[in-house]
C-alpha positions as CSV (number, residue, x, y, z in Angstrom):
1,M,-55.7,58.5,-123.9
2,V,-56.0,60.0,-120.4
3,D,-58.2,63.1,-120.0
4,Q,-56.1,65.9,-118.6
5,S,-58.7,68.6,-119.0
6,G,-61.7,67.4,-116.9
7,T,-62.3,69.4,-113.7
8,A,-62.3,67.7,-110.3
9,A,-66.1,68.2,-110.3
10,D,-66.4,66.4,-113.6
11,V,-64.4,63.5,-112.4
12,R,-66.2,63.3,-109.0
13,A,-69.5,63.3,-110.8
14,R,-68.3,60.4,-112.9
15,L,-67.2,58.5,-109.8
16,G,-70.7,59.1,-108.3
17,G,-72.3,56.3,-110.3
18,S,-72.6,52.6,-109.4
19,A,-69.2,50.9,-108.9
20,L,-70.1,48.5,-111.7
21,G,-70.5,51.4,-114.1
22,V,-67.5,53.3,-112.8
23,A,-65.1,50.3,-113.1
24,P,-64.4,50.6,-116.8
25,W,-63.5,54.3,-116.4
26,L,-60.7,53.4,-114.0
27,L,-59.1,51.0,-116.4
28,G,-56.3,53.0,-118.0
29,A,-56.8,55.8,-115.5
30,Q,-53.7,57.2,-113.8
31,L,-53.5,57.7,-110.1
32,S,-50.6,59.8,-108.6
33,H,-49.5,60.3,-105.0
34,T,-46.8,62.6,-103.8
35,G,-45.2,61.7,-100.5
36,D,-42.4,63.1,-98.5
37,D,-40.0,60.9,-100.4
38,G,-41.3,61.7,-103.9
39,G,-44.1,60.9,-106.3
40,V,-45.4,57.7,-108.0
41,T,-48.0,57.3,-110.7
42,V,-49.8,54.1,-111.5
43,R,-51.8,53.3,-114.7
44,I,-54.6,51.1,-113.4
45,S,-55.2,47.8,-115.2
46,E,-57.5,45.9,-112.8
47,V,-60.2,46.7,-110.3
48,E,-62.9,44.9,-108.3
49,A,-66.3,46.4,-107.5
50,Y,-67.9,46.1,-104.0
51,L,-71.5,47.0,-103.5
52,G,-72.0,47.5,-99.8
53,P,-75.2,46.0,-98.3
54,D,-76.0,44.3,-101.6
55,D,-72.7,42.4,-101.6
56,P,-71.7,39.6,-99.1
57,G,-68.1,40.2,-100.1
58,S,-68.1,43.8,-99.1
59,H,-66.7,45.1,-95.8
60,A,-69.9,47.2,-95.6
61,F,-72.3,44.2,-96.0
62,R,-73.3,44.3,-92.3
63,G,-73.3,48.0,-91.9
64,K,-71.0,50.9,-90.8
65,T,-68.1,50.4,-88.5
66,A,-65.0,52.4,-87.5
67,R,-63.0,50.5,-90.0
68,N,-65.2,50.9,-93.1
69,A,-66.7,54.4,-92.3
70,T,-64.9,56.0,-95.3
71,M,-66.9,53.7,-97.7
72,F,-70.0,55.6,-96.7
73,G,-68.5,59.0,-97.5
74,P,-68.6,60.9,-100.7
75,A,-67.3,59.6,-104.0
76,G,-63.6,60.2,-104.9
77,H,-62.1,59.4,-101.5
78,L,-59.8,56.5,-100.6
79,Y,-60.8,53.7,-98.4
80,V,-57.6,52.1,-97.2
81,Y,-57.7,49.0,-95.0
82,F,-55.1,46.8,-93.3
83,T,-55.3,43.0,-94.0
84,Y,-53.6,39.8,-93.0
85,G,-51.7,41.7,-90.3
86,M,-49.2,43.0,-92.9
87,H,-50.7,44.6,-96.0
88,Y,-52.7,47.7,-96.9
89,C,-55.1,47.8,-99.8
90,A,-56.8,50.9,-101.4
91,N,-60.2,51.5,-102.8
92,I,-61.8,54.5,-104.5
93,V,-65.2,55.2,-103.0
94,C,-68.0,55.5,-105.6
95,G,-71.7,56.3,-105.7
96,S,-73.8,58.6,-103.5
97,E,-72.9,59.4,-99.9
98,G,-74.1,56.7,-97.6
99,W,-74.2,54.1,-100.4
100,A,-70.9,52.4,-99.2
101,T,-69.7,51.2,-102.6
102,G,-66.2,51.3,-104.1
103,L,-63.6,49.9,-106.4
104,L,-60.5,48.0,-105.1
105,L,-57.4,48.9,-107.0
106,R,-56.1,45.5,-107.8
107,A,-53.2,46.1,-110.2
108,G,-51.4,48.5,-112.5
109,E,-48.3,49.7,-114.2
110,I,-46.0,52.3,-112.6
111,T,-45.6,55.0,-115.2
112,E,-43.8,57.6,-113.1
113,G,-41.6,57.3,-110.1
114,V,-40.4,53.8,-111.0
115,D,-37.1,54.1,-109.0
116,L,-39.0,55.2,-105.8
117,A,-41.6,52.4,-106.3
118,R,-38.7,49.9,-106.6
119,V,-37.3,51.1,-103.3
120,R,-40.7,50.9,-101.6
121,R,-41.3,47.4,-103.0
122,S,-37.8,46.2,-102.0
123,H,-36.6,45.8,-105.6
124,P,-38.8,43.0,-107.0
125,A,-37.3,40.8,-109.7
126,T,-39.3,42.6,-112.5
127,D,-41.0,46.0,-112.7
128,L,-44.2,44.2,-113.8
129,D,-44.5,43.1,-110.1
130,L,-44.3,46.6,-108.7
131,A,-48.0,47.0,-108.6
132,R,-49.4,43.6,-109.6
133,G,-51.8,42.9,-106.8
134,P,-53.6,45.3,-104.4
135,A,-51.1,45.2,-101.6
136,R,-48.2,45.8,-103.9
137,L,-50.0,48.7,-105.6
138,A,-50.7,50.4,-102.3
139,Q,-47.1,49.9,-101.2
140,A,-45.7,51.3,-104.5
141,L,-47.9,54.4,-104.1
142,G,-46.8,54.8,-100.4
143,L,-50.3,54.3,-99.0
144,D,-51.3,53.2,-95.5
145,R,-54.1,53.9,-93.1
146,A,-53.0,57.5,-92.9
147,A,-54.4,57.8,-96.5
148,D,-57.8,56.5,-95.5
149,G,-60.4,59.2,-96.4
150,A,-58.0,61.2,-98.6
151,D,-59.5,62.9,-101.6
152,V,-57.9,61.5,-104.8
153,L,-58.8,64.7,-106.6
154,A,-56.8,66.9,-104.3
155,H,-53.1,67.3,-103.5
156,P,-51.1,65.2,-102.7
157,F,-53.2,62.9,-105.0
158,R,-54.3,63.2,-108.6
159,L,-56.6,61.0,-110.7
160,A,-56.8,61.4,-114.4
161,L,-59.5,59.3,-116.2
162,P,-59.5,58.3,-119.9
163,D,-61.5,60.3,-122.4
164,T,-63.7,57.2,-122.8
165,P,-63.5,53.8,-121.1
166,P,-61.7,51.1,-123.1
167,T,-63.9,49.0,-125.3
168,D,-61.9,45.8,-124.7
169,I,-62.6,44.8,-121.1
170,A,-62.6,41.4,-119.4
171,R,-64.6,40.6,-116.3
172,G,-65.1,37.6,-114.0
173,P,-65.2,36.5,-110.4
174,R,-63.2,38.5,-107.8
175,V,-59.9,37.2,-106.5
176,G,-59.7,35.4,-103.2
177,V,-63.2,36.2,-102.1
178,S,-64.8,33.4,-100.1
179,G,-68.2,32.0,-100.4
180,I,-70.8,32.8,-103.1
181,A,-69.4,36.4,-103.4
182,G,-66.3,34.9,-105.0
183,T,-68.2,32.9,-107.6
184,A,-69.3,33.6,-111.2
185,Q,-72.6,35.0,-109.7
186,Y,-70.6,38.1,-108.8
187,P,-68.5,38.8,-112.0
188,W,-67.3,42.1,-110.5
189,R,-63.6,42.0,-111.3
190,F,-62.7,44.1,-114.3
191,W,-59.3,44.1,-116.1
192,L,-57.5,45.0,-119.4
193,P,-57.1,41.6,-121.2
194,G,-53.5,40.9,-122.2
195,D,-52.1,43.5,-119.9
196,P,-49.0,41.9,-118.2
197,T,-49.6,43.7,-114.9
198,V,-52.9,42.1,-114.2
199,S,-52.8,39.9,-111.1
200,R,-53.1,36.2,-111.1
201,Y,-56.6,34.8,-110.4
202,R,-57.1,32.6,-107.4
203,P,-60.4,31.5,-106.0
204,G,-61.4,32.2,-102.4
205,K,-61.9,29.5,-99.8
206,R,-65.1,27.7,-99.8
207,P,-67.2,27.8,-96.6
208,A,-66.5,24.9,-94.3
209,A,-69.0,22.2,-94.5
210,R,-71.3,21.9,-91.5
211,S,-72.0,18.6,-90.0
212,V,-75.7,17.9,-89.5
213,D,-76.9,15.4,-86.9
214,P,-79.1,12.7,-88.4
């Protein structure tokens, strides 16, 4: 059940914890965005935690830049980045200001605005693919870099968390993260087991072997 009564302050306080602790609360949560062409809501089924300077897989591992500045801001804001020269991905910032931690929204089910999401996603073969994967989720919600820094607890966004986090949660290595940060040493991907919208796991590339002169 999704909590419809918690105030924005309550939800922001909950998002102010460690990304690893916040992750279960986002599973089953519903995020809505209303754009000029209408509104779409996604029920989140999969997230990945990124822990700033303590995480070699994080965009903030080497410090603050113009690209990742939003990650250092207060909890409850979107960090949206452009990747592979073609896709946008969205994260919800967690923790204390300056901590630079967050949760990548990896996958979910479109629960409202399905027709609009189909148009934005160029009518995929199945509705399960509307938001299965972080780039698809961002596209279905109509997110791009203009949404970077937006408050998910204020119009045109809305975030409703569950009353309690689900008890049945799976976790494992993050998808497509290279090097040690994509291994079982960093089991920071969380998902609802058995949910058909969860994205397919694929390992990241291993670092290239370096030749050493004898």
